[in-house]
C-alpha positions, 0 to 999 in steps of 0.5 A: 513074247512080252513087249518088254523083250522087244525093247532089249538090245538084241545086238548088232544086226547084219544090216548095220553098216560097217562105216563108222563116219556117219552118226548112228542116228542118221543111219537109223533114219536113212534105214527107216526111210528106205524100209518105209519106201519098201513097205508102201505098196502094202500100205504098211508103215514103220516108225521108231519105238525106243531101240525097235521099230513099230510096224503098223497096218492101215487098219491099226494093227501094230507089232513091235519088231527088232530086226529085218527078218522079223519085220518081213515075217510080221509084214507077211502076217499083216498082209496075209500073204507072202512077200516076194522080193522078186515080184516085178510090180513091187520092184517097179514101185521101188 
């Protein structure tokens, strides 16, 4: 996929909250903060890039992601191993 496709709005995500009383920008920043906390044990970082996220490794590898399912797949590619959401060490780090 070319980089432009990642910039296009892919519609609502299953992770988007149902509450409408909090501004979308604030919700997006909260989500970004939580995701960076979850990615920290693998030294991966996430930043905003237009309507998508930019996932980066400590070696400078970067990829554009537009949804949570793609985020975890790309994170696994970067660390070259599967991410186990039930891993005791990872859960303890949260």
